[in-house]
N, C-alpha and C positions, 0 to 999 in steps of 0.2 A: 416813695413818691414814685409816679407813672413819668418816665421820660421814653420816649420812643419819637420814631419816624416814620411813615409809612410811605412808600412809593408805588407809583402806578406808570408802570413801562407799556406803552400802546403803539406797537410795531418797533421795528429795528431803527425809522428814520425818524422818529418824534422825539421830545424832548419828554423826560421825566416830570411827572406832576409830586409835588410831595406836599406833606402833610408834617410837623409841626409838633409834637403832643406832652404838653405837659401838667401832670394832677400832683397837687400835696399828698393825696390818698386815694391811689387807683382801687382800693376797696368802697371807700365811700363813692366815691365819684367816677364809677368806669368811663371809658370812651367808646362810643360807637357811631360810625356810621354808613353811611348808604354812597356806594363809588358808583357809577355808570361806566358801564365797561362795553359798548359797543362794538362788536364785529368779532372778531377772531382774533387770537396772536398779545392779547393781554396780558401781562404778569402783574400780582399786588406782591410786594414785598414788605416785610416788617421787621425794624432795626430797633433793639431794646440798646437806647443811648443812656441807658443810666449805669452805674460801677455795678461789679459782681455784685454787690448783696443785697438790690432789688432785684430778684428774675419778674420776668412776666409770663403770663400766659395769653395767647390772641388763637385768634380762627375766621378765617376765612371762609363765611358759606354764601351760596348764592341766595339772594332775596326772590329773584324769579328768572325763568328760562324765557330765548326769543321760542316761539311756535316751531321756524322752520328748524332750529335749533336743536329739538329733542326730539326731533323724526327718527324714524329708519334704527340701526341697533345701538348707537349711542344713547338710546332716552333712559336717563337714570346714568352714566356712567361717567365716572370721574377721566377727563381728560387732562392729562400734563402736557406741557407746553401750547394748549390751546389749538392744534392743528389736527383737523380733522379729514383731512385729504389721505392719509395713509392708505 
């Protein structure tokens, strides 16, 4: 079974948004979603809440990027922490 929790944290002063996921068979019925994360400082956290006997694989990739975000020397680079002001 697929049993997981997705947390979206948008800045230090906002409440996190949580999605609880359950599927009897993650291979036959995998979970896909699109999360809007406007601005900077967003964190997506994926937690496997299933027992250790049921490992999972997760990936987070950008669906699209804001034009202003991709300008400059950061185009195509991965930004850890979401802060580009350094």
